[in-house]
N, C-alpha and C positions, 0 to 999 in steps of 0.2 A: 342887833346882829345883821340886819339887812344892809344898812348904810353905816359908814364910818362915823364916829363921834369922838368925844374926848376919851372915852374908855376903850373903844374898839378902833383899831387902825384899819386903813383901807385894805391891807393885805389879809386881815382877819374877817372882814365883812363878806357877806354873800355877794354883794356887788363886785367886790375886788377879786373874789374867787371864781366868779362866773366865767371869765375868759378861759380858764383852764379846762372847763367842760366844753365850751363852745369851740375851742380850737380843734376838737376831735371830730367835728362835723365836716361836711354836710351829710355824709352817708349815715344811715341809721345803724345802730349797733346794740348789742346786748348790754343790759344795765351792768351786769357783773364785769364784763370786759371793760366797759368805760371806767368803772370804779378801780379796776386793777391798773389802769393807765394813769389815774390821777390821785390815788389815795395818799401819796406822799405830800401833796399840797394841802391836805385837809387834816385838822387836828383829830377829828373823829368821824365816824360814819354819819352821826347826827348832823354835823356841819355840811357834809356832802349832800344829804337828803334835803336839808333846808335850802341849800343853793339850788338844787333841782326844783324845789317848790317855787322859788323866786323866778327861775327861768320859765317855768310852766305858767305862772301868773302873768308874766310879761309876754307870753305867747312866743317864746324863743325855742321851746322844745315841746314835744308831745311824747307821751308814754303809752304804749300798748300794753295794758296789764295782762292780756292773755298770752303774749309772747315774751314780755319783759324787754322789749326793744325801745330804745330812745331814738326818736326822729327829730331832726332839726328843721324847724319851720323857716321857710324862706320869706 
């Protein structure tokens, strides 16, 4: 689900969905606010969280677990 393949199209992969999250930067924002802006692009919250994980591993976002804010790494 990270990258497209024969079974998963680009639009369904985490790599293909990442721009929908990144386009809401560079200002940090509340995680729930971010989800409310992009939820229509994702099939489930699991897919949203998985895409956040991929962006975190790629060092494109950071998450403050104390405040629940997503920051975009420059």
